[in-house]
C-alpha positions, 0 to 999 in steps of 0.5 A: 500500500502506498499513500500520497497526501495533497492538501486542499483549501479549508483544511481539507486533504485528498489521500491517494491510496494504492493497493497492490495488484495482488491485494486486488486479485485476492479481493476479487477471489474473495468476492467470487467465493462469496457470490458463487453460491448464488450464481446459476449457469446452465450446465453447472450445479449452483455454486459450482460455476468456475470464476472464468466462466462467470467473467466470460459471461458477464465481464471481468468487472462483475466482481470489481465492486465487491472487491473494492468494498473488501480492499478499501476499508483495510487500505484506508485504515492503513493509510490513516495510520501512516498519514502524519496529518490528523484526520477529523472526518469520515472520508469521501471515497472515489475509485480511480483505477480498478482493473484486473492485473493492476494496482487498485487506486482510490482517493479519500477526501478528508478534513484535517484538524484545523489550526487554532489561533488563540486570542485572550484566554487568561483573565476572561471576565464573567458575571458572578452568578447569584447562588442564594436560595430563597424561601420561595425556592425552598417552598417550591421544592418541598411542594414538589415532594408533597406532590410526589407523595400525594395519594389519589382519591376518587371524587363523586360529590362535585363537578370537574375542576382544574387539575382533576384527573378524569376518565371520559367518553367522547365523540367528535363531529364536524358538520354533524358527521362523526370523523375517524379518530374522534371517538374515545371511551374510558379515556384518561385526561388530566385537566390542564395538561394541554394534551387535547385541542386548545379550548377542550379541557377548559370546557370540561371544568364544571362537568358532572359525572355521567351527564353529557355535555357538548364542547365546541372547538376549532382544530388548529390550522397546522393540525396533523390531519389536513381534513380537520385542520381549521375546521370547527367541531362539536364533541359530545363528552361524558365524565365517567370518573373524577380523581384528585390528588390529596397532598400530605400535611406539611408537618414533622411526620411528613418530614420524617417520612420523606427524609432522614430528619425528624422535624420539618425545620431540619428537613427544610435546612437540608432542602436549602443545603441541596438547593445551594449545592445545585445552584453552585454546580449550575453556576460553575457550569455556566461560568465554564460555558461563558469563559469558553464562549468568550475564548472562542469569540476571540480565537480564529479557526476554520472548521471544514464542512466535513468535520462538522458533518461528521460531528452532526452524524455522531451526535445523531447516532448518540441521540438514537442510542439514548432513545433506543434505551427508552424503548423507541427506535429512531424510525419510530421517533421520526414517525411520532414527531414528523421529523426527518433525519435531515431535519434532525441533523440540521437541528444539531448543527449549531450544537455540533459546531460549538462542541468542535470549537470548544474542544479545539480551543481547549486543546489549544490552551493546553498546548499553549500552557504546556499542560501534560498528563502524568502517569499517576493521573492516567492511572487514576482515570483508568481506575475510575473507568474500571470501577464504572465497567466493574472490571479489574484495572489490569484487565482493562489496561490490557484492553486499551489500545494506543489510540484509546490511551491517546484519547484518554490523555487528551480528555484529561488534558482538556479537563485540566485546561478547563480548570486552568481557565476557571482559576484565571477567570475574573468574576465581576 
């Protein structure tokens, strides 16, 4: 395998990669062996057709595409290892030469890691955040805990009011005709949840159990069903059940049930302590974000489109994995939301660009300040990883490749760069 690197504009490069004629021939043979079981030629049993016979019938190029798909991944991987430039995108592949008996040649257009010219990064001024916790915030936190510990009770002696959990039957009509999807029985609906058409839930307030009422609404102009968009409708509704939350009394007994404390006063102090810690963490994160944004604003770098596209795809893949863990496939998500893959990628673009720029300036700061990673720091990081994976440190260390070791050290460097910037930032 041979490699030539041609630098292009805007931190792009073209790699011209040549695999030997022998490698290409071996790939053709692999492609033939993989395909021959599917080939059927008169006079030969299935899977027994000689390669030369297939090539005579269909042309020598019959296996070239599959052979190229065998050669390219390994040849490209070797080229990346050999290349002295840091590649930061997926390649765009173009085949230059694919002929029997000749070297296989292809090009890979890739993005290279951009150079960063730092502006001011020491003594960046940021506004000091207020981490004071108010009595109102403490009350709100305790009220949320009361909501979490509320019990649900059935109500039969009054009409529906805002916040009630109801069960109802309904049927909708447009111009006096029932429409598809407009009917429901024993449907659970919390009043004020805004899950129905605007104006629907409010008109249920005052309804009594087992008494039919009519609700008049207008479907939004952008309603998902074009047949109903903008149309006026009448819903005949009957409330079957009314339930409400009963909050626990705010006293020492409540405090002892939801915490390790015996009195409401002690519990309240603990809530204040936790809220203060949360605010301080949020303030720290916000400070880091503002400092990095200021450094990016004062720095110069040219982000290649291919690098940005690669980051967008990585973030989209991460998102798909997260929702998969919730039991929803990415295709189902697109179906539910009406979003497309292209639209998701476009939504992720600003965040992807910010993530790239943040990483680049932090790496540049680490380089400018000669920030390095000690063996003790590296070992401590591997130990943390082993604990997270529930593995023995020695076994994990053996599994970590040189590339992964480099990535771990770079991550530690970036974190140390953040610490350096925070220490040198000025709060006003």
